[in-house]
C-alpha positions as CSV (number, residue, x, y, z in Angstrom):
1,X,0.0,0.0,0.0
2,X,1.2,3.5,-0.9
3,X,2.3,5.7,2.1
4,X,2.2,9.4,2.1
5,X,5.3,9.4,4.3
6,X,7.3,8.7,1.2
7,X,6.6,12.2,-0.2
8,X,9.0,13.7,2.5
9,X,11.9,11.6,1.3
10,X,11.2,11.7,-2.4
11,X,9.6,15.1,-3.4
12,X,9.2,14.1,-7.1
13,X,7.1,11.1,-6.2
14,X,3.5,11.1,-7.4
15,X,0.5,8.8,-6.7
16,X,-2.7,8.2,-8.6
17,X,-5.5,7.4,-6.4
18,X,-7.8,6.4,-9.4
19,X,-5.2,4.2,-11.0
20,X,-3.5,3.1,-7.7
21,X,0.1,3.4,-8.9
22,X,3.2,5.6,-8.2
23,X,5.2,7.5,-10.7
24,X,8.0,10.1,-11.0
25,X,6.9,13.7,-11.9
26,X,10.2,14.5,-13.5
27,X,10.7,11.4,-15.6
28,X,7.0,11.6,-16.7
29,X,7.8,15.1,-18.1
30,X,11.0,14.2,-19.7
31,X,10.9,10.5,-20.5
32,X,13.2,10.7,-23.5
33,X,16.6,12.1,-24.4
34,X,20.3,11.4,-24.2
35,X,21.4,9.0,-21.3
36,X,18.0,7.3,-20.9
37,X,18.3,4.5,-23.4
38,X,18.6,1.9,-20.6
39,X,16.0,3.6,-18.3
40,X,12.9,1.7,-17.4
41,X,9.6,3.3,-18.4
42,X,8.0,1.9,-15.2
43,X,8.2,5.2,-13.3
44,X,6.4,6.8,-16.3
45,X,3.6,4.3,-16.9
46,X,3.2,3.5,-13.1
47,X,4.6,1.2,-10.4
48,X,2.5,-0.9,-8.1
49,X,5.0,-3.3,-6.3
50,X,4.3,-1.8,-2.8
51,X,6.2,-4.6,-1.0
52,X,9.3,-3.7,-2.9
53,X,9.3,0.1,-2.8
54,X,11.4,0.5,0.5
55,X,14.9,-0.7,0.8
56,X,15.6,-3.8,3.1
57,X,19.0,-3.1,4.7
58,X,21.8,-1.6,2.8
59,X,22.3,-4.5,0.4
60,X,18.8,-4.7,-1.0
61,X,17.7,-1.3,-2.4
62,X,14.0,-0.6,-2.9
63,X,12.4,0.5,-6.1
64,X,12.3,4.1,-4.9
65,X,15.9,4.3,-3.9
66,X,17.0,2.6,-7.1
67,X,15.0,5.0,-9.4
68,X,15.6,8.4,-7.5
69,X,19.5,7.7,-7.3
70,X,19.7,6.5,-10.9
71,X,21.5,8.4,-13.7
72,X,18.4,8.6,-15.9
73,X,16.5,10.5,-13.0
74,X,19.4,12.8,-12.5
75,X,19.4,13.6,-16.3
76,X,15.6,14.2,-16.1
77,X,16.2,16.6,-13.1
78,X,18.7,18.5,-15.2
79,X,16.2,18.7,-18.2
80,X,13.6,20.1,-15.7
81,X,16.0,22.7,-14.4
82,X,16.9,23.8,-17.9
83,X,13.0,23.9,-18.7
84,X,12.2,26.0,-15.7
85,X,14.9,28.5,-16.5
86,X,14.1,29.0,-20.1
87,X,10.2,29.0,-20.0
88,X,8.4,32.3,-19.1
89,X,4.9,30.8,-18.7
90,X,3.1,32.1,-15.6
91,X,2.6,28.6,-14.2
92,X,6.3,27.8,-14.6
93,X,7.3,31.2,-13.1
94,X,5.2,30.5,-10.0
95,X,6.5,27.0,-9.5
96,X,10.1,27.8,-10.5
97,X,11.5,28.6,-7.1
98,X,9.8,25.8,-5.4
99,X,11.0,23.3,-8.0
100,X,14.5,24.6,-7.9
101,X,14.6,24.3,-4.2
102,X,13.3,20.7,-4.3
103,X,15.7,19.8,-7.1
104,X,18.6,21.2,-5.1
105,X,17.5,19.4,-2.0
106,X,17.4,16.1,-3.8
107,X,20.7,16.7,-5.3
108,X,22.2,17.5,-1.9
109,X,20.6,14.4,-0.5
110,X,22.2,12.2,-3.1
111,X,25.6,13.9,-2.6
112,X,25.3,13.7,1.2
113,X,24.6,9.9,1.0
114,X,27.5,9.3,-1.3
115,X,29.8,11.1,1.1
116,X,28.4,9.3,4.2
117,X,28.9,6.0,2.4
118,X,32.6,6.8,1.9
119,X,33.1,7.9,5.5
120,X,31.4,4.8,6.7
121,X,33.6,2.7,4.6
122,X,36.8,4.5,6.1
123,X,35.3,3.7,9.7
124,X,34.7,0.1,8.7
125,X,38.3,-0.2,7.5
126,X,39.9,1.3,10.7
127,X,37.7,-1.0,12.8
128,X,38.6,-4.0,10.6
129,X,42.3,-3.3,11.1
130,X,41.9,-2.4,14.8
131,X,43.3,1.1,14.3
132,X,42.6,4.1,16.5
133,X,40.2,6.6,15.1
134,X,41.7,9.7,16.9
135,X,45.0,10.8,18.3
136,X,46.1,13.3,21.0
137,X,44.8,16.1,18.9
138,X,41.2,15.1,17.9
139,X,41.0,17.8,15.3
140,X,43.9,17.1,13.1
141,X,46.0,14.1,14.1
142,X,43.4,11.3,14.1
143,X,43.5,8.4,11.5
144,X,39.9,8.9,10.6
145,X,40.3,12.6,9.6
146,X,43.7,11.9,7.8
147,X,42.5,9.1,5.8
148,X,39.3,11.1,4.9
149,X,41.4,13.9,3.7
150,X,43.6,11.4,1.7
151,X,40.6,9.8,0.0
152,X,39.1,13.4,-0.7
153,X,42.4,14.3,-2.6
154,X,41.6,11.5,-5.0
155,X,37.8,11.8,-5.0
156,X,36.6,15.2,-6.3
157,X,33.0,14.7,-5.2
158,X,34.0,14.0,-1.6
159,X,36.5,16.9,-1.8
160,X,33.7,19.2,-3.0
161,X,31.5,18.0,-0.2
162,X,34.0,18.5,2.5
163,X,35.1,22.1,1.2
164,X,31.6,23.3,0.0
165,X,31.1,26.9,1.2
166,X,27.3,26.2,1.5
167,X,28.1,23.6,4.2
168,X,30.6,25.8,6.3
169,X,28.0,27.9,8.1
170,X,26.6,24.7,9.5
171,X,29.9,22.8,9.8
172,X,28.2,19.5,8.6
173,X,31.1,17.4,7.6
174,X,30.6,14.3,9.9
175,X,34.3,14.2,10.9
176,X,33.8,15.2,14.5
177,X,34.5,12.7,17.4
178,X,30.7,12.5,17.9
179,X,30.1,11.4,14.2
180,X,32.9,9.0,14.4
181,X,31.4,7.4,17.5
182,X,28.1,7.2,15.7
183,X,29.6,5.5,12.8
184,X,31.2,3.0,15.2
185,X,27.8,2.4,16.9
186,X,26.1,1.8,13.6
187,X,28.8,-0.7,12.4
188,X,28.7,-2.4,15.8
189,X,24.9,-2.9,15.7
190,X,25.2,-4.2,12.0
191,X,27.9,-6.8,13.0
192,X,25.9,-7.9,16.1
193,X,22.8,-8.3,14.1
194,X,24.7,-10.5,11.6
195,X,26.0,-12.6,14.4
196,X,22.6,-13.0,16.0
197,X,21.1,-14.0,12.6
198,X,23.8,-16.7,12.2
199,X,23.3,-18.0,15.7
200,X,19.4,-18.2,15.2
201,X,20.0,-20.1,11.9
202,X,22.3,-22.6,13.6
203,X,19.6,-23.3,16.1
204,X,22.1,-24.7,18.8
205,X,25.1,-22.9,20.4
206,X,27.4,-22.9,23.3
207,X,28.2,-19.9,25.6
208,X,31.6,-18.8,27.0
209,X,32.3,-15.9,29.4
210,X,35.0,-14.4,31.4
211,X,35.6,-11.1,33.3
212,X,38.7,-8.8,33.2
213,X,39.3,-5.3,34.4
214,X,39.9,-2.6,31.7
215,X,42.5,0.3,31.9
216,X,40.1,2.2,34.3
217,X,40.0,-0.9,36.6
218,X,36.3,-1.5,35.7
219,X,35.4,-5.1,35.6
220,X,34.0,-6.1,32.2
221,X,32.1,-9.3,31.5
222,X,32.7,-10.6,28.0
223,X,30.1,-13.1,26.6
224,X,31.0,-15.1,23.6
225,X,28.9,-17.6,21.6
226,X,30.3,-20.5,19.6
227,X,28.1,-22.1,16.8
228,X,28.3,-23.8,13.5
229,X,27.1,-21.8,10.5
230,X,25.2,-23.0,7.5
231,X,28.4,-23.9,5.7
232,X,29.4,-26.3,8.6
233,X,32.2,-23.9,9.7
234,X,32.6,-23.3,13.4
235,X,32.5,-19.7,14.6
236,X,33.3,-18.1,17.7
237,X,31.9,-14.5,18.2
238,X,31.8,-12.0,21.0
239,X,28.1,-11.1,21.6
240,X,28.4,-8.5,24.3
241,X,30.8,-6.8,26.7
242,X,29.3,-5.0,29.7
243,X,30.4,-3.6,33.0
244,X,29.8,-6.2,35.8
245,X,29.5,-5.6,39.6
246,X,28.1,-8.8,41.0
247,X,31.0,-11.3,40.9
248,X,29.1,-14.2,42.5
249,X,28.3,-17.2,40.5
250,X,24.6,-16.4,40.6
251,X,25.2,-12.8,39.6
252,X,27.4,-13.7,36.7
253,X,25.0,-16.3,35.5
254,X,22.1,-13.9,35.5
255,X,24.2,-11.4,33.5
256,X,25.1,-14.0,30.9
257,X,21.5,-14.9,30.4
258,X,20.5,-11.2,30.3
259,X,23.2,-10.7,27.5
260,X,21.4,-13.5,25.5
261,X,17.9,-12.1,26.3
262,X,18.9,-8.6,25.1
263,X,19.2,-10.1,21.6
264,X,15.5,-11.2,21.4
265,X,15.8,-13.7,18.5
266,X,18.3,-15.9,20.5
267,X,16.3,-18.6,22.3
268,X,17.7,-20.2,25.5
269,X,16.4,-23.6,24.2
270,X,19.4,-23.6,21.7
271,X,21.9,-23.3,24.6
272,X,23.5,-26.7,24.7
273,X,27.0,-26.1,26.3
274,X,28.8,-23.7,28.6
275,X,32.4,-23.1,29.1
276,X,34.5,-21.0,31.5
277,X,37.7,-20.9,33.4
278,X,38.7,-22.8,36.6
279,X,37.9,-20.1,39.1
280,X,35.4,-21.2,41.8
281,X,32.9,-18.5,40.9
282,X,32.8,-19.8,37.3
283,X,33.3,-23.6,37.5
284,X,32.0,-24.2,41.1
285,X,29.6,-27.3,41.2
286,X,27.5,-25.6,44.0
287,X,27.7,-21.9,43.7
288,X,29.6,-21.4,40.3
289,X,28.1,-19.9,37.2
290,X,27.7,-23.3,35.5
291,X,25.4,-24.6,38.2
292,X,23.4,-21.4,38.7
293,X,22.9,-21.1,34.8
294,X,21.5,-24.6,34.7
295,X,19.1,-23.8,37.6
296,X,17.9,-20.6,36.0
297,X,17.4,-22.3,32.5
298,X,15.7,-25.4,34.3
299,X,17.6,-28.1,32.6
300,X,21.1,-29.8,32.4
301,X,23.6,-27.8,30.3
302,X,27.0,-29.7,30.2
303,X,29.9,-27.6,31.3
304,X,33.3,-27.8,29.7
305,X,36.4,-26.3,31.3
306,X,38.4,-23.9,29.1
């Protein structure tokens, strides 16, 4: 079913109540011309695949995103801009400013999306290589800013986006520590969701956990999960790291189960093994984590020393 909310994201989107289809205002006005040989005429004649309109994740683009970011649509936008500038009709003059603003907004959105994708890729690479994002001087010495500047020197569109005078009054460059942390959070959530998806697909898994103080002497509980994926390859992934205060076997067992519970699709029924070190609070047969976890789940879960 068509949603009016889509108008906010795609201002050139149109919908016919009578015919029950969506179309593109710009491409309907300028369906032919150079650069549109491979363009689909679906957005001129009408699109009805409502279940495929929105994107599903970053890998599966919806029909709207595919069309409004396509080269043929950009060319149609350019044709509309030339038409609005050259025509002197009253209707065109009245709508000219509004259309120009909308066209500029859409072009800015597309450029912003392209720049953010590059910055996200830089953040992903730094995280993948376990490199620090920032140095002692957060403004200039950090790896994230330096690599972003390096890429910009070889990417004119990113260079233009970073140095655009129109952006300077608002300082919207997404290079600040706050933006870097946001990129890290987005990547963290994406990786965690992929891990949860694999665990759910495997149906059975074992849990491992241990505590260790960090540089600020705060005790951290690390919960890891071991499972076999659909290709029969064993995987061992950290599911969560959290501050822990209750070091008793009961307290640690509760926090381990809470870590699994926080990822809703992970079912306790799939937990078939548990593995910890030799400390009494973890391996104890009466008050250790392994015993309390079995009592909380309500069934026998074999314990293996690690």
